N, C-alpha and C positions, 0 to 999 in steps of 0.2 A: 599208735602214735598218731597225734594230730599235728599238722604243721601248715605253715603258709610260707611259700617261696616264689620267687619270680626271677625271670631273666630281665635284666635292666636293659630296656630298649630305648631308642632315641626319644620317643615321646615322654617316657617316664623320666629320663635324664633331664630333658629340658624342663619339665614340671619341677623336679627337685631343684635345679639350678635357679628357677624363678620363684623358689620358696612357695610353691603351691600349697594350699591347705589340705588337711586330711581327707576331706570329702572328694577333693579333685583327684588326689593321689589314688584313693580307693576306687573311684570311678575308672580311672585310666587301667588300674590293675585288672578290674573285672572286665572291662571292654576288650582287653587283651588276653582274655582266657583264664585269668587268675580265679582261684576259688578261696574265699576267705576262710579264716580260721573258724569263725562262727558257723559257716555253712558245712565245713568238715565236722564240726562238733554236733551239729543237728543230725547229720547223716549217721554219725556214730551212735547217738542216742537212739535213733530210729532202728538202727541195726542191732540194738541191745549190747553194744560194746562198751557203753559207759552209761552214767545216769546224768539227768539234768543237774543233780546236785553237785556231782563231780566237775561237770563243765563250769558251773557257776563258781565253784571253789577255786578252780585253777585260772579261769579267765577273769572272774570277778568284775564283770562288766554289766552295768545297768542295761545297755543295749542288748546284750546277750540274753539277760533275764527276760526282757520284753518279748524277744523272738521265741525263746524256749517255752514260755508260758502262755503263748498265744496259739496254742494247738499246733505249732510247728515242730514240736519235739515228740509228739505222740506217735 
């Protein structure tokens, strides 16, 4: 199972209330120890737990395809 979860801390709460964009929210998430769904997916592909095709089917993200097919999912 792949997932992305976080504890809502004060920095993230303020960013959400200030209507921060996706990039800013993701930056805060990562800087506070969060591991993105794409990173979990890459690790699962590397561990042989799933395939690139399955990750792309489920996540359906162009960003994800770029990461997976730039030798990061090998």
